[in-house]
N, C-alpha and C positions, 0 to 999 in steps of 0.2 A: 504494500500500500504506500503510495506516495505521500509526501507531506501535505499536499493540497487535498488529497482524498481524505486523509486523517482529520484535517481541520474541518472539512465539510461534515464528516461523520460526527465529530464531537459537537459541532454547532447544532446538528439535527437532534442529537440526544439531549443537549441542554434545552432545546426548545420544548421537548417532551416534558422535561423536568419542570420547566417554568409553568406548564399547564396543570401540574399535579396538585391535588387538594392538600390542605394542611389538616389531614385527618388520619386516624390510625388505620393501618392496613398492612397488606403484604405486597411486595414488589418483586418482579421477575425480570432477569436479564437474559437476552437471547443472543446467540452467536450468528454468524453469517448463514448457517444452515437452518436457522429457525429453531434450534435446540435450546431449551432452557439450561443455562450454565450456572445460574445463581438465583436463589430465593432468599429474601430477607424480610424482616418485619420492622415496623416503625410506629412510634406514637404519633409522629408527624411525617407523613410520607414525603412531602416536598423538601423539608429540611434534611431528612436523612439521605435521600437519594442525591440531592445536590452536593452533599459533602464528598461524594466520590469524585466529583469533577472539579474540586478546588485545586488550584495550581500548587498549593503548598503541601499536598498529599505526597509523602515521601516513602510510604511503605511499598516495598517491592511487589509483594503479592497483590496489593490493591491496584497498582499500576498495571500489572499483567492482566488482571481481571478487566479493568477499564478498557484496555487495548483490544479486548475480544468482543466487547459489547456492540451489537448492531441494532438492537431494539429493546424497548422497555415497556412492560405492561404492569398494571397494578390492580389490586382489589381493595376496595374500601370496606371497613367493618365498623361496628359501633364502638368497640372498646379495645384497649390494648390487649386484654385477655383474649378476645376473639382473634386479634392479629397473631398472637402466639399459636393458637390452635390451627389457624389457617396455614401459617408458615410450616408448622410441623407436618401437616397433611400433605402440602405440596412437595416438601422435601422427600417424604416417603414415596410419593407417587412418581416423581420425575428423577430422583437421585441426581441432582445437578453436579456437574464436574467440579465446581468451585465451592460446593457445600460439603462440610463434614456431615455424614448422615446423622450422627448423634454428637452434637457439639461437646456435651459434657459427659459422654458415655451413657446417657440416659435418653428416654423418650417420655412422653407424658403417660402417667399410669392409668390403667383401666381396672374395672372390677370384673372378674370372671366367675361365672356360675358353671361348674363343670357338668359334663354329660354322664356322670357316673350314676349307678343305682342309688347311692346316697351322696348327692352333690355337695361339693365344697364351695365356699364363697371366699375369694381372696383377691388382693390387689396384684397386678402384674404389669410388666412393661413389654411383654412378649405376646403378640397376637397370633393365635393359631386356632382358627374356627373349628377345627376338628376336636379340640379339647372341650369346647363349651360355648356359651353365649357371653358376649362382652358388652359392658356398659361403660360409657365414657367416650374419649379420655377426659380426665380431670386435670385442668391446668392448675387448680388450687388443691394441693395435697390435703390441706385441712378439711376441705369440703368432702373429699373422698373418705377420709377417716371418720368424719361425722356420720356419713351414711353407713359405713361398716360397723361403727359403734352402735348405731341404732339397731341394725339387723342382729348384731350379736346379743344385745339386751333383750330383743323381742323373741328371737327364734333359736338362739344357741346352735348355729350350724357347726358341724364338726370341723376341727382344725388339723386332725391327724392326716397322714398321707397313706394310710393303709388302704389297700384295694379291697373294700368290703363287698361281700356277696351274700345273698340270702342263704346259700348253702353253708357258707362258712359260719354265719351267725347261728344257724340251726345246730351246727356241730360244735359250737362253743369254742371256735378257734381264736376269738379275739377277747381282749379284756379291756375294761374301762381304764381311762387314764386320769390324771389329776383334774382335768377340765370337768369331768363328771362330778367329782367330789366337791369342787368349788362352785358347782351349778352353772358352769359355762357351756355344758353340753348335756344333751338328754340321754346319752349312752346308747345310740342305736346299734353300735358294734356288739353289745352284749345283750341285745333284745330288751333294753330298758325303755326304749321308745320304738313304737311301731313304725314300719316303713310308710304306712299311709299318713300318719301324723307328721313324720319328717318331711314327706313330699308336700303336704299341705303348707307347712311352714316355708318351704323353699319357694313355692308358687307365690305366696304372699310377699316374700322378700323380693321376688322379681318385679312384682307390681310396684313396690316402693322404689326400686331402681329405675323403673320406667317413669316415675313421677306420678303414678296413678294412686295417690294416697286417699282420695276422697272415698273410693269404694271400700278401701281397707277400713277406714274410720266408720263407715256405715255398717259394715259387717261386724266390727267389734262392738259397736253400740247395741246392735240387735242381740249378739251373743251375751253381752253383759246383762241386758234386761231379761233375757230368757233364763240365765242362771240365777239371777236374783229372784225371779218369779218362782223358781223351783227350790228356793231357800238354800242354794249352794253358794253361800256368801264368800267362802275362801276362794273358790274358782272365779267368782265374779270380780273379786278384788284383784286377782292376777290379770284378768282381762282389762280391768280399769287401768292398771299400771301400764299396760301396753298401749292402751288408748291415749293416755296422757303423754306417753313418750312420742307417739306419732304426731299428736297435736302440737307438741312443743317443737318437733322437727319441722313441721309445715310452717309454723309461725316464723321460722328463721330462713325459710327457703324463698328465693326470688320467683314469684309467680305473678301473672298478670292480674288475676282477681279470683278470690275463692267463690265469688257469686256467679261467675261466667263459665258455662260449660257447653261445648259442642256448637259453636257458631262460626260462620264465615264472615270475613270482613273484606270488602272489595271497593277499591277507589280507582279513579282515572285521572291522569295528567296528560294534556294534549296540546298540540300546536296546529299549525296549518297542514302539516304533512303527516305527522305521526301521533299516535296515542299509546300511552303506557298504562297498563292495567295491572295493579298489584293485588294479589290474593293472599290473605292470611287466614289460617284455620286455627281455632282455639279449642282445646279440649282439656278437661280436668283443670281448668284455670291457667293453662300455659300454652304458648304458641308452639305448635309442632309442625307447621308447614308455612312456607312463605315463598311466593314466586311472582315474578313480573313478566307479563307478556308485552310484546311490542307489536302494534298494529300500524301498517302503512296505509294511510287513507287513499282511496281511489276516487271517491266522490266527496261531496260535502256532508259526510256523516256527522250527526250530532253526538255529543258526549253521552246522551241518554241511549242512543242506538248502540253505540260501541260498548257501553258498560253492560247493557243487556246481553249482547253477544259474548262478552267476556265472562259473565257469570255462568252462562250455560256451558261454555267451553271448559272453564276451570272445574266446575262441579262434575262434569263428565270425566275429565282427565284425572282428577284426584279421587273420584269416587265418593264425594262428600254426601253425607245424609243429614246435614244440619237442617234444623227446622227454622232457623233464623239467620238472616243475612243482614249485616250492617252495611249501609251504603251512604254516600255523601248527599244524595238528593233523592226525591221521590221518583220511582220508576213504575211504569205500567208493565209489570212482568208477571205473567200467569204461571207461576210454579205452584203446583198443587201441594197444599200442606206446608208451605214455606211463607214466613212472615218477613217483610222487608222493613227494617228499622232505620230511621234517620235520627241518631241520638244528638241531643243538644248539650248534655253534660254527663259527668260520671265516667265509669270505667270504659263503657262502650265508646264514648266520645274520644277518650284517650287512645283506644285501639284504632279508631278511624283516623286520627291524626298521625299515628305511627305508620299506618298503611300508606297514607298520602305522602309522608316523608320518604318512605322507601321508593315509591313511584317517582317522586321528583328527583331523588338521588340517582336512580337508574337512568332517567332521562338526561340528567346533567352529565353523567359519565359517558353516555352514548354521544352526546353533543361534543364533549371534550375530545372524545376519540375521533369523531369526524373532523373536528377542527384541527386536530393534530395531523391528519392526513391531508387536509386542505385548509391551510391557514387563512386563505381569503374568505372562507365561510364565516369565520368569526367577525371579521370587519363588516361583512354584509349584514350579519345579524344585528350588530350594534348600530349600524347606520339605520337599519329598519326600526330599531327601538327608538332612536332619536327622532326619526321621521314621525313615528306614531305619537311620541310624547309631545312634539311641537305641532303636530297636525300639518306637516308640510306637504306641498303638492308633489314634490319629487324627492328622491333619495339625496341626502346631503353629502354628495361625494366630495365636493371641494369646500373646505371650511377655512376662513381667514380670521385671524385674531390679532388685535392691536394692543400695544402698551407704550406708555411714555416713560421717560427716565430723565431726571435732572436733579440738581442740588440747588435749591433756592433760585431756580430759573437759569442757572449757569450750565453751559454745555448741554442745552436741552436737545434731546433726540427722541426718536420713536422707532419701534420695530414692528414689522408685520410678518407673521409666520403663516405658512400655508400647509394645510393637511389635506391629503388626497387619500380617500378610503381609510381615514383615521390614522394615516401614517405620515410623518413629516416629509414634505417635498422641499428639501433645503435649497434646491436650485431656484425655487420661486420665492424664497425669503427676500425681504427688502428692508434696507436701513434708510432712515430719514433724519436729516438735520433740520431742526425747527428754524424757519427763516423769518416768519412774520409775527411771531408772538414774543413780547417782551415780558420777562418775569415768569414766575411759576404759575401758569394758567393751564392746568391739565385739559380742561374742556376745549379751550381755544386751540391748544396744540393738537388734540385729537381731531378736531374739525379740519385743521390744515392738512394733516396727514391723510385723512380719509378723502378729502377733496382732491388732493394731488394724485392719490393712487387711482381712484375710479374715474377721474377726468381723463387721465392718460389711457386707462384701459378702454374707455369708450372711444377715445380718439383713434386708438390703434385697433379697434374692433376686436379686442381680446375677450375670451370667454370670462364672464363674471362668476363669482363664487355662488354656491348654493346656499351658504349661510355665513353670516358675520357674527362673531362672538366678541363682545367687549369685556375687558377686564374691569368690571365694576357694575354697579346697580343701575337704578332708573336714570340717574343723571347722565352717565356715559351713553346709555342706550338712546336717550333723548337727543343729545347733541349729534350723535352719529346719524340718527334718523333725519334730523334737519338737513344735513348735507346730502345723504343718499337719496331720500325721497323728495324733500322740498326743493332743493337746489338742482340736483342732477336728474330728478324724475325717474330714478331706478327703483325697481321692486325686488329688493334682496331682503330675505328674512333676517331679523336682527335679534340675537339673544344676549343675555348678560349673565355673568357669574358673580354673585354677590358674596361678600364676606360678613362674618358675624363680628361681635365686639372683640373677640380674641384673634381677629385677623385671619380666620380660617374660612375657606370657601364652604358655604353650607347650603346654597340654593341656586337653582337655575331659573332665570326670569325670561319671560317671552310675552309678546303681545303689546298692544297699544290701547290703554295703559298697561304697563308690564304687570304680570301676575306670576306667582310662583308655580313652577311646573313640578308635578309630583314624581320626582326621581329620587330614589333612596341614595343617601350619601355614601353608602357602602357598596353600591352596585358597581358592576363592571363599567357600565356606561358613564356613571359619574366619575369614576377613576380616570377614564379616557379624557373626559372634558377637563378635569383638573390637570391632566398631563399637558394638554394643549395650553392651558393657562400658565403652567410652570415653564413651558418652553418659551412662550413669548416674553415672560419675565426675564428668563436667562438671556435671551437674545438681545433685548433692549438694554439691560444692565451691562452686558459685556460690551456693547457698542459705546455706551456712555463712559465706561471706565477707560476704554481705549482712547476715546477722544480727549478725556480729561488728562490722561497720562501724557499724550502727545503735547498738549498745551503746556503742562507743567515742565516738560523736558525741553521746550522750545527756548532757544537763546538767540542773541544778536547774530551769531555766526550763521544761523540758518537762513538769514536774509541776504547774505553776501553771495552774489552770483559767481560761480566758478569755484567755490569752496565746498567740496563734497564731504560725505560722511567720514571717509578715512582721514582727510586732512583735519576735520574738526576734532575727531577723536585723538589724533596725534598732538595737535596744539593743546588740547585740554589736559592730555596726559603729561606733557612737558612743562606747561606754564600754569596749570591748575585752575585758572579762572579766566573769564572774559576780560576782567580788569587788567590782569597781567599781560594778556595778549595785546590789549589796547596800548599799554605803556611800553611794550617791547620795541627794540630798535629794529631797523630794516635788516641789519646783519643777523640778528638773533632769529628773526622770522625766516630769513633765507636759509639759515642753517637747519631749520626744522622742516620746512615745506618746499624749499626751492625758491628761485628768484621770481618766477611768474606769479605764484600764489602770494609770495611776500609783498609784491607790488600791489596786488589787489587788496590785501589786508591793510597795507599802509595808506592806500588811497581812500579806503572806507573810513578808517579811524582818524587819519591825520591830514586828509586832503592832499596827500603826496608831497608833504613838506620836506621830506628827506631825499626826494629824488634829485 
């Protein structure tokens, strides 16, 4: 790979990184063959991935990895914990070249329920589905131990590794261990606990591992009431102990709601071309399914039509039998025995907002992916947003912005920056020295610059901008409008960016009289507008500084025709000041710059009296 090719590759990768979200997730690096070569996790995807491309990175292995990257993808999750789980899953699935399979010699633990006649329940980091059923993995070991501790207290599964068989038990081949004597095991190995009772306990333990605790609690309560009714109080007290243990465990578990069971939640997020429908299924108070479908619109389908299609598709695909569907708005959907609910508050409203957030995030990620492949798409989208916000007749492709700069009226200048497709067109930038305004009059200076610019463009029949943005509020917009519309008779939309008391841009103004346009200050569009404002500030201030510096460095030597920069530098270096040069003799000047320039200097300062 040549140096130019490598620079293009790095610039393309950095462009991908710049579009990444500042959210937790997992990122994947691909080589030239499209193979995943590295999987990582991050609390902040953008910050973490950008660190690989800093020039100060000096680790050899990191440099080797970066040199192999040809593409980057990422997956956003809700929490850092989810990022850890996702990273672990992807590493196991793809076994990337630059990942150690188990970074610390471990992987996330799971809980195994074996397939033996008398199953055991234990934690493991090795997954082999021939041995049994696995639950997890658990990223927080403490959570896993809490579940195991609950199961141990409730059902006392055996911990020994003996291969128990019914024949061996009948023959008395096994003997109870210490666990039986301290009441941590029922002693099935010696026939102290029946196989049926042991199996029933294991099945209930599996339900707890699945998170289906509600049915367990209901069965326990019924059993407790039955035993109490039969005056078997000691047995009822033991069931009550188990009931309280499960209840306490549920209180500490993170579930959606104990009052919600077996419902579907469906929401839609759409634009002109695409619709994204998110489906969430809740059972036993917890989310156990979530999926987002993407629909590409062919006609002008309404959200109601698309959502109805999505509900039918998802219920068929996932085999849902829920009798209630939570939706964002009322639908005329004839599903027999199914109730459509539009919640206004409570847990169902929270679920609805969660589903909508997932749909929006999916849409945002798809949009970012498309813009990564086609950067011009982002500019078009933002221009369309600006056009809609200002209700312009055409797309604001060319935008011009003006700003003045002076110190108490001295060295007054102005700058005009031009953005095309929301990108700076520096060849079209223009600098203006204020000629007709005396003193610090920003309004008059702005009018002079605008008049000069658009009078010339009209005279040269040059294309006019689609939008003018003034750096200021109503006052600046008014004086620009007086020139553009009243004097020149042009019809160019004029907007203004106004600042608050803390001198921070906080609103976009438009119209006559100007009114605030509802654009969120944290949105991409507002950030682009403030970038235009910052650019015109920089351009005008830089021009003003250059002009002021040249004036401050100007000396009498600059006015002498025939004395160039090198001669001036030599004279000042030898004689230190203009005063010393003025007082120097012809012979001294000749020794420094030669006879011809010495005569010019002598003629200027002394009228040639020594000639």
